[in-house]
N, C-alpha and C positions, 0 to 999 in steps of 0.2 A: 657196619650199620646195625643196631638192634632191631628186633622185631618191632618194638613199639615205634621207634623212629621212621622205620620203613611204613607203617600204617599211617603215622602222620603225615609222610610226605605224599603218600599215595591219595590221601582224604584231599590234601592243598591242590594237588594236581587236578583230581576230579572235579572239584569247586571250581577251578579256574577255566576247565573246560565248559562246564554248564552255565557260569554265571556270567563271564565275559560276553558270550556272544549274546545274552539276553541284554545287558548292559549297553553292549552297540546297538541293537534292536530299538531299546527305549531312548536311546540319544538320537536315533534317526527318527523315531516319531515324535520326538520333542518339537512342538511347533516355533519355528522363528516369525519372530514381529516384524511385519514388512515395514521398511523403512523408507522415509524420503529426504535424501540431504538436501538441506535448504541453506543459500547463503544469501540474507538479505542486503538492500544497497545502503542500508546504516542500523544504527542502534535503537533508533525511535521505538518507543512502545507499538507503535501502530505497525510501523514495519518489520518489527521482529517479533515480541512476544503475541501481541494480539492476533496478527495474522498465523502466526503458528498455532496458537490456541484454537483458533477454528479446525485446522486440517487434524491435529491430534485428537480432536471430540468425534472424528470419524473412523478412529481405531487405528490410525498409522503412528508409529514414532518418528517423529520429525526431528531430524539432526541437525543443529545450528552450531556454527563456531562459538566460541566463547566471546563474550561482550568485548574482551579488550582487543580483540583482532578487528572489531567492526569498527568503522569510522563514527565521529560526530563532528560536532562545529570544530573544535580545538584540534583534536586528533583524526586527521582524514581517512584514517585505515591503514592496514597494512597487506597489500596485495600479494606479495610475495610469500608471506606467512600464511596466506589464506590458501595459494596454491599448493602448499606442502599439506596444510589440514584437508583440501578437499580430495588429494590424493589418498592419503591415509584413511578417510572416511567411506571412501566410496569402495574399498576393498573390504568393508563389514559386510556379514552375511545378512540377506534380507533385504537388500538395498534394492528397491524396485525403480526409482527415478531420481534426478537430480534436478533441483530449480534453481538456477543461478543468476545473479545479478553481475551483468558484465562491468557496471561502473565498480563494482567493488573488487572485481579481480584484476582491473586494469588500472584504475585510478586510488582505489582504496574505498571509495563509497561516492554517493550521490554528490555530496558536498566536494570531494575531492576532484570530481570530473569538472567542477568548475573554476577550481582554482588552482589545480596541481600546475608544476614545472617540468614535468616530464617531457624527454624529447619525443619527437615522432618515432624515431627508430625503438626507444623504450616501449612505447604504448603498442605498437603493431608487434612487439616480440612477445608481449604478453598476450594479447590476442590470438597468436598463434598457438599458444600453449591449449586451447580449448580441441583442437583437432588431436593433440598429443592424449589428452584425457579421453576422446572419444574412440581412440584405436586402443588404449589400454583397458577400456570397459565399453565393449561394443555393444554388450546386450543391457547398458545402462541408458535409457533415453534421457538427453539432456533438453532441459526447457531453459531457454535463455533469454533473460529481457534485460535491455538498456535503455538509456535516455538519450535524447535530441535535447541538447543544452536548451536551459530556458531563456526566456528575456524579459527579466521583470519590467515592469512599467517605470519603476523608480527607484531610485536608491532605498528609500523607505519599505517599499516592496520586496527588496533583496533580502531583508532580514539580515544583515552581515554576513551572507552566504556566496557572495560574489567579491572579488578584490575590493579593495579599499576605494579606488577610484570610482568603483560603481556608486559610492554614498553619494559623491558631488554629483557626477555626469552620467548617473542612470537613465534617467528620464530623456536627455539628449540622447543617448544611445539608443535608447528604444525607438525615440522618434526617428533616428536615422535608419534604422532597419526597417521600420514601417515603409519608408518612402523607399529604401533599397527593396523590399519584397513586390512593395505594389508597383514598382518600375518595370518589374519582370513580368508581373501580371497583365496589368491593363496600361502601364505608362503613366508619366507623371504630367500634371498641367505645368505651365510656364512658371506658376508661382509656387508650387511643389518643387521644383526644379531648384529654383532660387534658395527655398527651403534646404534642401537637402545637400547644396553646395556651401551653404553657411553654416550647417552642422559639421560637416565633414572639417572645416576651421576651426570651428569652436571647440572640439573635442580634442583634448590633447593626443597628439599622434602616437605619443608611446602608449597610452591608455588604449587606444583604438587596437593597434596593432598587437599590444598584448591579449585584449579580448577575442579579437577576431583570428589571432594565430592559435588560441588554445580551441577555439571552435573548428579550425581548420582540421586540426590533430584528430578531436574527438569526431568529427566527420569521416576522416579517413577510417578510423577503426570500426565505425558503424558500416561503412563501404565494404570493408575488407571481410567483416562478419556474413555479410549478406552473402559476399563470393565464397566463402567457406561454406555455407550452407548450399549454396548451388554446384559447387565442383567437389565437394568431400561429402556431403550430407551430415556434417557435423552435429547439427542440431535436430531434435525431434519438432522442435519448433522454436522461432526466432521472433521476436516482437521488440520494436522501439516505441517507447511512450515519449509524447510529446509534452516535455515538464511545462509549466505555465505558460501559457502562448496567448496568442491574438489572432485574429482573422488575417491581419496583416503583423507580421515580425520577422526576425532571423529564425526563429524557431521554425515557423510556418514555412519558410524559404526552403532551410534545409530537409524539412519533412517531405516536401514536394518532390525534391529531388531524390531523396532516399527511397521514397514511394516507387518513384519511375525506375531505379536501379533495381529492385527488387520484384517488380510487375509480373516477369515471366514465372517466379516461383509461386504464384498463388496465395489467397490469404489462409489457406489451409495450411501452410507451411511458413509463412513470414507476412508480418502486416507492421505498419505504423499506427499509432492509435493517440487519443487525445487523454492526457492523465499520465501519470508515474507511479505515484504511491500504492495504488490498488492493483497493479499489474502483477505484483508476486502472489496475491490471492488468486487472481485469474489464471495464474500459470500453475499455482498448487493445484487449483480444482480442475484443470485439464489434464494433470498428471494423473489425479484419482481417477477421473471419468475414464480415461484410455486404461487404466489398470483392470476396472470393473467392466470395460467395454460398454459404457452408457455414453448417451448422447441425449442430455437432458432437453426437455422441449421448454421454450421461455416465451410468455405472452406477457407485451409491456402495455400498460395502460397508464395514459398520462391525463394530468387535470384539463381543465377545460381551458378555452383560449388558444393561445399559442402552442401550449402542449409540445407535441413532437418537434416542432420546428423552433423550440426555443434555442438561441445559441447563449449559452450559460458563460458567467463570469470564467476568465482563465483557459477558455477554449476559444478554438477556431473553426468550430463546425455545430451544426444541430445536435441536439441531445439524441435524437433518435439513430443518428449516422454513429455517435460513441458508443450507444447501448449494443447496437447492432453489431459493431467491431467487437465489444466487450463479450458478448454471447459466443460468436464466432472462436475468439481467442480462449476462453473456458472451455471450448469442447462441446457447446451446446448449438441448438438451433430455434430458430424463432417460428411460432406458430400463430396463427390467426384466430384461433378461439380457446378461452380460459379453460374451457371442458378438456381439452387436450395437454395442457401444460403442467408440467411438474415445478413450475414457479411462475406464479402471477407476479410480474413486478410493476408495482404501483409507484408512478413518477411524480411526486409533488413539485409540479414547477407554478410560479405566477401565472395567472392569466395574459398579463401585459408581456410576457416574455423575457421580463428583467429577472436579474439576480440580485438581491440586495446583501447586505452584510449582516451577521448573525447580531454582531455588536452595535446595529443601528437602532434608532428610535424605533422602525417600523415593527421590531421583533419584540413587541410589549405585552404578546400573548391576547391580544384583541383580535378576535375573527376578522379576516379580510377577505376580498373577493376570491371564491375558490376553495376556502377553507371548508365549508360545510359541505361542499360539493365533494372533495376529496374524500372527506371522512366518510360521508355516505357511501361513496365507492368502496372504500376499505371495508367497512362493515358489510358491505352488500357480498362481497366476495367472501369475507370470513363465515358469513352465515351461509352461505352456500358449500362452505367445507374446501374451498380451495387453499392452496399454499401462498401465502400472500407474503410478498416481501415490499418492504417501502424505502424507497431512493427519496430522499427528504432533501431536496436540492434548491427550494425556494430561496434559501438564503445560504451564502457560502461561509464556511468556518463555524459552523453550529447548526443545532437544530430550529424548526420552526417552531415558537414557543406556543403560539395558536391553535397549530396542528397537534403537537404532543399533548394540550391542554385538553383538546376535544377527544383524542383516542383514550386518555385516561379517565374522563368523565364516561365514556362508552364502554369502558371496561375491556378496551382491545390490545392493551399494552402489551399482553402475554397470550393474546390469540393470533396474532399473525406469528410467521415464522423467522424473518429476519427484519433488520433495520439499519440504517446508515445515514449519519447526516454530518459528517464530517468533512473539514478542509474543503476542495473544490467540489465542484457539483460532479465531476467525472468519478472523483476519489469516493464518493459516496455511492453513486449508480452502480460502479465497477464492483465495489464492497459488498454491497447489498445482492448484488447477482450472484457472486461467487458463494457467499454465504448461504443464498437461498437454495444454490443448487447441492449443498451439501450437506444441510441439515436432513435430509431424509435417511441418512446415513447415521444420525444421531437419535438418544433417548430424549424424552421431554426435558429432564434437568439439564441437559447441555444445551440444547435449544435456548432454554430460560435464562442460563447463565450467560451465553452470547448477547443475548437481547440487554440483560442487564450491564454487561460491560459496555455497549454502546449508548444505553440510556445515560449511565454516568458520565461517559467521556462527553458525547456529543452534544445531549440536552443539559445536562446538569453543569460540567464544567464549561464547556466552550459557548454555550448559548447563553450562559448566566453568571457563575461563578468568577471565569476569568475577567469578564468585563467590569464587575462590579470591584474584583481586588485591584484591576489595572487604575482604576479611578483614585483607590487610596493608596497608590505607592509613594506618592510624596509626602504622606503622613509618616511613613514608617522611618524609623531612625537605619542608619547606614548608607553605604553607597550601593546604586544600582540601580536598573530600569528594567523596562518591559522586556528586553531583547537581551539583557544581562543582567541577572538579580543579584548579582555580587555577595556582599554581607545581610542583605534583606531577605536573602531565601529562606531562612529559617522562620520570620516572621509571617512571609508569604503563605510558607506550607502549612503553619498553625491557622491563619486565618482561612484559606481556601479549603483547610478541612472541617473546620468548623461550619463554614457556609455547606458543604457538601453534606456533612451528616444531616443539618436540616433540611435540605432539600431531599435526601433520602426519604426522612422522616414524613415531610409533608405531601410527596409526589408519588413514591414508589409504593406497591402493596407489599403484604408480607411474602407473596411468592417469590420476590425479588432475593431472598435468601441472603441479605447484607443489612447488617446492623450498623456499623461504624467503620469509616475509612478514613486513611491517611494521603494526603495529595503530596506528592513529591516532583521534582522538577530535574531530571539526569540530563536534560541538556542545558541548564542554568539558564533557561528563561519561560517566561509564562506561556508561548505559542502551543506547546504541548506538554502535557502532565503525566505522571504514572499514578494510577489511582488504586491503592492496595488495601484489603481488608486491614486492620488494626494489627492483628494476631499472626501475619504471615510476612515472612522473609525481610526484606530491607524495611519495611514499613515499622515492625516490631523493633528493630534495632535501633533505627530512628526515634521512635517513641522512649525507647530506653536510654539512648543517648540525651534526651530532652530533660528526663527526670533526674 
């Protein structure tokens, strides 16, 4: 070795000695983004992207499976692939918690839970894998939510998400289970007994056996998961949502028994609760709260009249009970004074205690009993500097147009902290609550963005555009209808987009920071939409394709 070569080698060695440790130290100091693994129960925008968006704006990286693994109406999901995905992603550095839909992991999706043909052994085998996951990742808390199968009131109400026979016999099956549940709770009159026996003969036995058999398997899974929590401590928190139900129904009956099965665990570890689509956000909120070692205080305030005693549509209990359960599920605590609250949850109920449909004649923006009182209440809390969230549940499946017009007139749309007015009343109250708890970890632009998302979806589309376009469907060329748009989809998207953009111009202030949007229908039906800025993602591709 020459002298020059020796000197060069020595220099390399010295650089290695001095630089490598520094590189290692630098790597050690590089912050790892805190992550939450999240598996929703299907691919709907509200279940997936809109829920994820809320939590991401608190600073967490929310890891979600690819859309093709999640279920929809036609493809019920891929449970075995989801288990593989879960194992791979829990191993990532920085994962602090996992929020998981048991319906997705066992049946593929929420729709899959209603229509699957898996055996009892198959679904219980998948349920047992939760314990394997917990043992493989003991430091990662699992927040798991599932559903108690819904009992739609009719075939029309099922929205093609039950087996085909429900289209014809849904109303009879619903009534049959009403009487079945009532018999357990308080007994049947002689007339009701005759009706119950008649319905048992009227409904085809193969249909009833299929529907009840699937419920039995799903019940067994939920009971097994409760037992996993009791015996193995598999979950940090486990909750079961009562999918669309009524004071008497098969859903209510099963919930009563499952509540008894897990009563010894206490509501700080397990509970059943009204609703389902909002529970993902509540579980994510609980995960964030526990990571931050926080217990948010919530003060609920109801409109005058029935208020807290309102039993809303699609539920089997008072709204105050549902909200109390949601607060607990999200890791919060109720307080009796707004001065102490991190969230003042104002709840827009009708004074008569009834829930109307957003597409009905009453929702015409004309002030009703309670409109001004509630708006005054919101304005007063905002003026006092309280963090106000609005749960708009006077109407199901869309905003209260009269209330929104009044909030707009008073300049309150972007002075509140959170809003929700979509789908069922418990969906809205739970979502407003979860978002209301989390906004204190966001900047003002993020809060405004989330408000705009809800105003576009709940107010503009669900309460207004959807109803108008639905009436126009028969005019449009092609094959398709409300629940399956078919070849009418492009025309519906164009008309909906045009109406949405007009609504934005007329109703939302410049602070909304949204100019033009395009409306798409990822589930091929009008019930839910995906509303996107024209220059982003799929919307851009869609418009380019139309040109």
